Each structure stands twice: as C-alpha cells, then as structure tokens.
N, C-alpha and C positions, 0 to 999 in steps of 0.2 A: 504494499499500500504506499502510497505517497501523500504528502502532506500537501492540501490544495488552498490552504488560506493560514493568514497570519494567526498565531496563536492571541487569543482574546482572555484577558484577564477581568473579570467582573466583580467589583466590590459591591457586596450586599449589606446594606444597612438598614434596618427595619424600625428601628426607635433609638432616642439618645443612650439607652441602656443595654441594648442588644445588639451585637454584631456577630457575623458569621464567618469573618473572614474573605478569602479569595476563593471565587471558582475559576477554573481555566478551561476553555472550551477549544478543542483541535478537531478540525474537520478534514476528512480524507476522502479524494476519490480513489476508488480501487477498481482494478481490472482483474482482481483474484477470482477463481471460481467461473470465469468467464461469465460474469452478470453484467448486461449492459447497464450504464447509467447508476451504477451502484456509489451511494454517498454515505458516510459513516461520520457521526459528530459525537465526540466522548467529552462529557464534562464532568470534572474532577475538582476537589479541592486538594491542592498540592500537600497540606499539612494533615490530611485525613484520609487514610487507607481502609475506607468503609467496605465491608462485605456484603452491603445493600446495593442493588442496581435496579434501575428503572429503565424499562425502553420505552421510547417514544416513537409513535408512527403518527406523521401529520396529516393534514387533510390536502383536498385538491390546491396546488400553486403554493404549498406550504414549503417549509424547509426543516431537515432534521436537527437544526441547531435552535429550532424555536424554545425548546424547553430549556435549553442552557442560558436563558435570559428572560428578564420581564418578570411579570407577575406569576407564572406558573412555577417557576424555581423560586420566588420569594416565598409564596404560599407553603410549597411544599417543606422549606426549611423552617419557616416560622412553627409550623405543625411538628416536624420531626425534632426540631431542637428542643421543643418542650417536651414532648412524649419519649425520645430516644437521645438525650444529649451525648453528643459525640460520635453520633451514627448517621451523619448526613450522607444520603445516598449519592452513588455516582449515576450518572444518566447516559446512556447509550441510544443516540438518536440514528434511525436507519430509513434510509429511503432509495429508491430507483428512480428518483427525478420528480418533477412537478405533478404529474399523473400517476405516482407510485403505485404499482400493483403486484403485489406478491403472489396472487393466486395463479399461477401459471403451471403447467405441467412440471412435476418435479421440484419446483422453486422453494415451495413451503418447506419440504423436507429438508433440502439443501441449506435453507437458513437456519433452522432450528438445530440439525445434527452437524453442521460443518462451520457455517460463516459466523453464527453467533458465538460459539465457543472458540473459534479463531479470534474474534474480535476480544473477547474477554481475556483470552491468554496474552495477547498481544499489547492491550492497551490499558488494562485495569491493573492497579497496584496490588490487589488482593483478589483471588478467586470469589465470585459470589456465593455466599450461603443461601441468600434469598433474592429471587427476582420477582419484580411487578412491572407492569405495564399501563401505559396510558396512550389512548389512541382517539383521534378526534376525525369525525366525518369519514371520508375515504380511508383514512387510518384504520377506523373501524372494521371496515371491510377486511383490511388486511390482518387485524389482530384476531377477529372471527375465526379465519381460517388456520391462522397459527393456533388457537386455542382447540380447534376441531382436529387439528393434527395431533398436537399432544396437550392435554388440558393441566398437566401437572409441571409444566415447564415454568409458567408463571405462579407464584403464590397467590397473586391477586391480579385482576385484570380490570382496568376502568376503561368504559366506552362511552365517548361524548357524541351525542348525535350520529351515531354509526351510521353508515350508508349500507342499509340493508333493506330490501324491498321483495315483494313476491311478483312484480312485474318484471320482464325483461324485453329485449328488444324484438323478441320472436312472439310476444304475447299479441292476442288479438286487439283490435282498436276497442271492442266491446269492454274487454278485461282492463285496457288502460284506461277507459273511460270510467268504469267502475270504481277502479282505484283511486282516481282524482276525485270523484264524487265523494267517496267514503272519507277520504283524508283533508279534502280541501287543498290539495297539492296544486302549485300553478303549473299550469301547461307549459309554460317556456322552461320552467326547471326540469319537469318530468322528460320534455323532448330532450333537453341538453343531457341529462342521466342517461337517459335510454342510448343516445348517440355516442356517449362516451364508452358505455359499455360494449357497443356493437364495435366500435374501432379498437378498443382493446383486446377483443377475440377474433380480429379480422371478418368481422360480419358472419361469424361461424358458430351456428348454434352448437355443433357437437363440441367444439373447443370450450365453449361456456359451460356445458350442462354439469360437468363435474363439479363446478364451483357454485352452482345455485344454491343459494343459501337455506331456502326453506326445505328442500329435500335433505340437505345435510342436516338440519336440526332434526328432522324427524329420525334420520338414520343413525344417528351419532349414540353410540352405547355409552352411557355413565355420564357423570357430571362433567361441566364445563368449566369447574373449579369455583372458585370465590370471585363474584362478579359485581361490579358497578356499573348500572346502565342509567343513563340520563339523556332525555332527549325533550324537545320543544313539541307543545300541542299544535303550533301553527307552523310547523315544518314546511317549507315550500316545497320539497321533495316529497313529502310525505312519509318521511322516514320513521315518525312515531309509530307507525303501524308495524313497521320490521322490528323496530327495537322492543316494542310490546310484545311481539310473539316471540322475540328470542328470550326475553325476561320470563316468560310463562313456560317455554319449553325448557329451559335450562333449570328453573325451579323444578317443574316435574321430572326431571332427569337426576335430581339430587345436588344441584349446585345451590351454594348461598348465594342469593342476589338481592342486592340493594338497587331499589328501581325508583327513577323519579320522573314524573311529568312536570315539564316546566311551561310556564307561560312564553309566549314570543316566537320569532322566527328561527329558522335553522341555526344553532349553535350561538343563539344570542344569549341566553339565560344561564350559563353553565356557572355553578359555583366552585371555583378553585379550592377554596378553603375546605370544603365538604370532600372534594376529590383527594386532597393532600391527607385528610384525616384517614380516609377508608386505604390508602395506599401504605400507611404506616405498617410496618410488620413487627410485631412482637416475637421473639424467640420464646420457647416454652418457659426459659428460666426469668424471662421479664414479665410473663402473663400472670 
C-alpha cells in the first residue's frame, strides 16, 4: 500500500476541562488484492495503543476519512472517554470509491478474510480484541452484506439510514409505484437509486440476484449480531421500509436490535451521541 495523502493531526478539545490529545489520520490508496479503487483511512491516537477498532463505511459520494474528523469522532470519544477511560478506539475507514459497493462476487469474503486482517496487521498498533462498525446509507448496504457473510466479525454494528429496499431495477412498474405509495418516496430519488443499482451490476439481474437483500434476510441462518438501526420516517428513497424489515427479521432470528424511527428526510435526524453509546464495547471484566 502507498500513502496517498499527507498525515493529518486532529486536536480534539470538547470542553475546557476535558481534552483527548491528538488523533492522526493516514489514508492509503492500494492496489493489493487487485481491488479497483480501494482506499483505506486509519485514524489512531499515537499515544494510545487501543485494542478496540471501529470500521466505517461511508455513504454515496462520501469518504473513508469522514469518521476521522468532526462530530462523529467527537461524540465517539466523549462517550468512550467517560465509559472506558484510556480505551479510545482506532478507526478504519474502508472504501472502493464514491459509489463504494462491496457486494460483488467474492469481494465480501475477500474483504473479511484477507483485506481487513491485512489492514489490522499492517497499520494498527495492537491487534483488536473487539471490532464494531458504523455505516451510513450506501455504507449500510455494504455492512449488511458483511454481517450476512460473518455476523460474528463485528461485536456491534450500527446502521444509519441503510440503503435497503425491496424493489430493484427489474421490478415491475406496478411494484415500484406501490413502493412509492407505501413509503412516500420521491420519484426522482427512487429513479436515481434504481439507476445506480442497474449500473453497479451492468444492467444484469443475474449478477444482482445473489445480493438482493430481502431474500438474504429470509435465508440467513442465525443472528445478524448486536445491531443499532436508525432511519427517518420521510426518507426520500423509502429506506425506512427496508430498515424496518431488517430490524424485524434480525430480531426474529435472534439478534439484539436497537431500532429507531426518526422524523425528517434521508439521514437528516441521526443522533451520533446515541450511536457512540451503542458502539461502546465493554469486556466481561468491565461489565
């Protein structure tokens, strides 16, 4: 792997009486494993060899460096410093570009069994004892398939307005119209979503079919793990329907699920302090 951006040191001071030192984010472009567009951003405190890691999967047009700066990292650290002093998490942002899609043949397995372990071995100071994950919108699509492949890899997984829907580019016009009527989704947003899915799978339903989320939820054996799922009631894509279905199916299959319906449009009403609290991982000795 090669460094693609200058190291960025971020000083985090949340109140006059409380400071958390410096985090450093380094991003890498990588052509290892022959995965096109792969970018990895690792955020760590140089003075804290943490065995806690949070994987981050961004939304459409986002960046794997997003969680290494701004409010998300601030909230995470405020909660974690209170709950687990001296145990600030490291963060791994993983991406395949602005329209990052891991749900391709063989890619999910490659990521979980080879790529992620390689990143941890090469760039974390300490091998993690606990892994959590945070995903936003399109990132929720990716995280869904990761948990589908191996529900035990992440101790906890948080899905914010995940891109899950029962319709596809190959659904009938009547099915799409019914979906829009049920959810109140915008015609423009739905058209954009379906076009994006079609392009991602070369307009080939056979390529997409193994990754269709509703059949995967039905066929999945056992728990999806410890989940946090939050979505808005006025999501312009209609994703509240898919997120609700995922929460219900996961709970029925034995998952521990914290589910929230928020007011507002797509990803507009997420509560990062609540997410940070969920992601805090206590070892048995600390419980």
